[in-house]
C-alpha positions as CSV (number, residue, x, y, z in Angstrom):
1,M,-0.4,0.0,-0.4
2,S,1.5,3.4,-1.3
3,H,0.6,5.8,1.3
4,Q,1.3,10.1,0.5
5,L,2.3,12.9,2.1
6,N,-0.6,15.1,3.6
7,K,1.2,18.4,4.6
8,M,-0.9,20.9,6.9
9,S,-0.1,23.4,8.9
10,T,-0.3,23.4,13.1
11,V,-3.4,25.6,12.9
12,E,-5.0,23.3,10.6
13,A,-4.0,20.7,13.1
14,R,-5.3,22.2,16.1
15,E,-8.5,23.0,14.3
16,N,-9.1,19.5,13.0
17,F,-7.4,17.6,15.4
18,S,-9.7,14.2,15.4
19,E,-10.7,14.4,12.5
20,L,-6.1,14.1,11.5
21,I,-5.8,11.6,14.8
22,N,-8.8,9.6,12.6
23,Q,-7.2,9.8,9.4
24,A,-3.8,9.0,10.6
25,A,-5.2,5.8,12.8
26,Y,-8.3,4.8,10.5
27,G,-7.5,6.0,7.6
28,N,-3.2,5.0,7.0
29,K,-3.3,8.4,5.8
30,R,0.7,10.4,6.8
31,Y,0.6,14.3,7.7
32,I,3.5,16.2,7.5
33,L,2.7,19.5,10.0
34,T,4.0,23.3,9.6
35,R,4.2,25.9,11.1
36,R,5.5,29.3,8.5
37,G,5.6,27.1,5.6
38,R,8.2,24.9,7.6
39,A,8.4,21.4,8.6
40,V,8.0,20.6,12.3
41,A,6.1,17.4,13.0
42,G,4.9,14.2,11.9
43,V,1.7,12.1,12.5
44,V,1.1,8.7,11.0
45,S,-0.7,5.7,13.5
46,I,1.0,3.5,15.6
47,S,1.0,0.4,13.2
48,D,3.8,3.2,11.1
49,L,5.8,4.6,14.4
50,K,5.9,0.8,14.8
51,F,7.4,-0.1,11.9
52,L,9.9,3.4,11.8
53,N,10.5,2.3,15.3
54,E,11.7,-1.7,14.8
55,N,13.3,-0.6,11.2
56,R,15.4,2.3,12.8
57,K,17.0,-0.2,15.3
58,R,17.7,-2.4,12.9
59,L,19.7,0.1,10.6
60,N,21.2,1.1,13.7
61,E,22.0,-2.3,14.4
62,E,23.6,-3.0,11.1
63,D,25.6,0.4,11.2
64,R,27.4,-1.0,13.8
65,V,28.4,-3.6,12.1
66,V,29.3,-1.9,9.6
67,N,31.6,0.4,11.1
């Protein structure tokens, strides 16, 4: 499944917080939150977060073996 990164300002995120969370949690949408046009945070589902965290650990372990 392909995921698209959607952009949303922090003001929009605050105004639509519950919808933002529902779309990430149940709609598998990913968001980049921006402030003054700059990316400041991301919102992803818990399954995406677990995947990223596990792969980060694996990549860090592989990096230690190579170095």
